[in-house]
Structure formats: structure tokens, C-alpha cells
C-alpha positions as CSV (number, residue, x, y, z in Angstrom):
1,M,33.4,-5.6,81.8
2,V,31.9,-4.5,78.5
3,M,32.8,-6.8,75.6
4,T,33.6,-5.6,72.1
5,K,32.1,-7.8,69.3
6,K,34.1,-8.1,66.1
7,I,31.8,-8.3,63.1
8,G,32.2,-8.6,59.4
9,S,30.6,-6.5,56.7
10,P,28.6,-7.4,54.7
11,L,26.8,-8.5,57.8
12,L,25.0,-11.8,57.5
13,K,21.3,-11.7,58.3
14,K,21.7,-14.4,61.0
15,D,24.4,-12.2,62.7
16,A,22.4,-9.0,62.3
17,V,19.5,-10.4,64.4
18,K,22.0,-11.3,67.2
19,L,23.1,-7.7,67.7
20,R,21.7,-6.1,70.9
21,A,21.3,-2.4,71.7
22,G,24.4,-1.2,73.4
23,D,26.8,-3.7,71.8
24,R,30.2,-2.2,71.2
25,L,31.4,-3.2,67.8
26,L,34.5,-3.3,65.7
27,I,33.5,-3.7,62.0
28,S,35.8,-5.1,59.3
29,G,34.9,-5.4,55.7
30,E,33.1,-3.3,53.1
31,L,30.8,-0.4,53.9
32,L,28.8,1.5,51.3
33,A,29.1,5.3,52.0
34,V,26.3,7.5,50.8
35,R,24.9,10.9,51.5
36,D,21.7,12.9,50.7
37,A,22.7,13.8,47.1
38,S,23.6,10.3,46.1
39,L,20.4,8.8,47.7
40,R,18.2,11.4,46.1
41,K,19.8,10.6,42.7
42,I,19.4,6.8,43.2
43,F,15.8,6.9,44.4
44,S,14.5,9.5,42.0
45,A,15.9,7.7,38.9
46,K,13.6,5.2,37.3
47,S,16.6,2.8,36.8
48,G,19.0,4.0,39.5
49,P,21.5,1.5,40.9
50,A,19.4,0.7,44.0
51,R,20.5,-2.9,43.7
52,I,23.9,-1.8,44.9
53,F,22.5,-1.8,48.5
54,R,21.5,-5.6,48.5
55,G,23.1,-7.2,51.6
56,K,25.3,-4.1,52.3
57,T,26.1,-2.1,55.4
58,V,25.2,1.4,54.5
59,F,27.3,4.2,56.1
60,F,25.8,7.7,56.0
61,A,29.0,9.6,55.4
62,G,30.9,11.8,52.9
63,P,34.6,11.5,53.3
64,A,37.0,14.4,52.9
65,P,39.6,14.0,50.1
66,A,42.4,11.5,51.0
67,P,45.7,13.1,52.0
68,P,48.8,11.7,50.2
69,G,49.5,8.1,51.3
70,K,46.1,7.6,53.0
71,A,43.0,5.7,51.8
72,S,40.6,8.4,53.1
73,G,40.4,11.8,54.5
74,S,38.3,12.4,57.6
75,I,35.1,10.4,57.5
76,G,32.5,11.0,60.1
77,P,28.9,9.9,60.3
78,T,26.0,12.0,58.9
79,T,22.9,12.6,61.0
80,T,20.6,9.7,60.1
81,A,17.4,11.7,60.7
82,R,18.3,13.6,57.5
83,M,18.1,10.3,55.6
84,T,14.7,9.2,56.9
85,E,12.9,9.7,53.6
86,Y,15.3,7.2,52.0
87,L,14.9,4.4,54.6
88,P,12.0,2.6,52.9
89,G,14.0,2.5,49.6
90,L,17.1,1.3,51.3
91,I,15.1,-1.5,53.0
92,R,13.4,-2.5,49.7
93,A,16.8,-2.5,48.0
94,G,18.0,-5.0,50.6
95,A,20.3,-3.0,52.9
96,R,21.4,-5.2,55.8
97,A,22.5,-2.6,58.3
98,L,22.7,1.2,58.6
99,I,25.4,3.3,60.3
100,G,25.0,7.0,61.1
101,K,24.7,9.2,64.1
102,G,21.8,10.4,66.3
103,D,18.4,9.0,67.3
104,L,15.7,8.1,64.9
105,S,12.0,9.0,64.8
106,P,9.5,6.4,66.2
107,Q,8.4,5.7,62.6
108,A,11.9,5.1,61.4
109,K,12.6,2.8,64.3
110,R,9.4,0.8,63.6
111,L,10.4,0.5,59.9
112,L,13.9,-0.8,60.7
113,V,12.7,-3.2,63.4
114,E,10.0,-4.7,61.1
115,A,12.7,-5.3,58.5
116,S,15.2,-6.6,61.0
117,V,17.7,-4.0,59.9
118,P,19.9,-2.9,62.8
119,Y,20.9,0.7,63.2
120,L,24.5,1.3,64.3
121,V,26.0,4.6,65.4
122,A,29.5,5.8,65.0
123,V,30.8,8.6,67.2
124,G,30.3,12.1,65.7
125,G,33.3,14.3,66.0
126,A,35.7,11.4,65.5
127,A,36.1,11.7,61.8
128,A,39.9,11.7,61.8
129,L,40.0,8.6,64.1
130,L,37.5,6.8,61.8
131,A,39.6,7.6,58.8
132,R,42.4,5.5,60.3
133,T,40.2,2.4,60.0
134,V,39.8,2.9,56.2
135,V,41.9,0.5,54.3
136,S,40.7,1.4,50.8
137,S,38.1,3.7,49.2
138,R,36.8,3.9,45.7
139,I,33.9,5.6,44.0
140,A,31.1,3.2,43.0
141,A,28.6,5.7,41.5
142,F,28.1,9.4,40.7
143,P,31.7,10.7,40.8
144,E,30.3,14.1,39.8
145,L,28.9,14.4,43.4
146,G,32.4,14.6,44.9
147,P,32.3,13.8,48.6
148,E,28.6,12.8,48.2
149,A,29.4,10.1,45.6
150,V,28.6,6.5,46.5
151,R,31.8,4.9,47.8
152,R,32.9,1.4,48.5
153,I,35.0,1.6,51.7
154,R,36.9,-1.2,53.2
155,V,37.5,-0.8,56.9
156,R,39.4,-2.7,59.6
157,D,38.1,-2.4,63.2
158,F,35.8,0.5,62.5
159,P,34.2,1.3,65.9
160,A,30.4,1.6,66.3
161,F,27.6,0.8,68.7
162,T,24.3,-1.0,68.1
163,A,21.8,1.8,68.6
164,L,18.7,-0.1,67.5
165,D,18.4,-3.9,67.4
166,S,16.0,-6.2,65.5
167,R,13.8,-6.5,68.7
168,G,13.4,-2.8,69.1
169,G,15.9,-2.4,71.9
170,S,17.4,1.1,71.7
171,L,20.6,2.6,73.0
172,F,18.9,6.0,73.2
173,A,17.0,6.8,76.5
174,R,13.4,7.8,76.0
175,R,12.8,11.4,76.9
176,A,9.5,12.7,78.4
177,G,7.0,13.3,75.7
178,R,8.5,11.0,73.2
């Protein structure tokens, strides 16, 4: 029987290192949602708000507008490989965990393992289901970017899997030639 671990966010460092590849998770607490445009703006600015990432679980996502009476519209994970160039900056800024979708390059995996930053995946194509876990959502930076603004999102029982743990264990099977 596969157990589901309930974890809080922000994730404590002592709890982050206990996660193992394949762990089924339900996350409750705050996630910081970002996309390409907001990351580009933060890391290209000389005094951008990179400190906003310290100790946070960063979710690569851009939610659709919230329908009346809802905290969020559909909110699915963005392909993490598109964010690879920002991973060093996120780690330097103190991000504690990352959530996205898809496998990572060997270099990105090495970087995250060396920093003990677990990589979690949410199921792509389940954006409407994931929106049901959002309790509140507010813009934290760059409102002019619309769905790519930085958002503080509170979730309850947000489903995810540990894809890469602090020891280098990976949920993704190695393919020939990789």
C-alpha cells in the first residue's frame, strides 16, 4: 500500500531532506507561483525581489483568472525544463523546494541535489483539479504580468510527487543514451 505524506509549506529543511523519490504528497500552506516572465524580470533586475524566494516552495505555474466565488482559476504546472536557466538564482535566493512538471537535465538534477532542494511534480493536465486545492491567491509582485505575476497561493492538500530527492533518487526512469 502506497502511503501519502502530508507536508507543510514552507517546507522545513529537516523535512525536505526526508523526502524520497516516488513519495506521494499532499501539501498544505503557501506556494509561490512564478513563470518565465516573472523570473526573467526578477533575475535581470539589479535589485529585484529575489529575497521573496527564501525558504519558499516555488510552483512553476500561471493561474487562469478566478471565476466568481473561487480563489483561483485552473492552475497547472509549467514544464520545469523551461525554467532551467533560473534554477541557480532560485537556489542562491534560498528556495526550499520546486514544483513543476517533467524531467530535468542531468545538470539541473546535480544542482538541486547539491543544494538539497527537492523537485516535486504535479500532474499536468489536472489544472482544474489543482485549482480546487487553492484556498487563497494574491499577487506578490509584477501585477502587470497578468497570469505570469508572482503569486502567493495558499493550498490545502495539493497533490504532488517527489520526483528528485536530496540524495539524487529520481522518479523518472533513465532512458537509453541519457
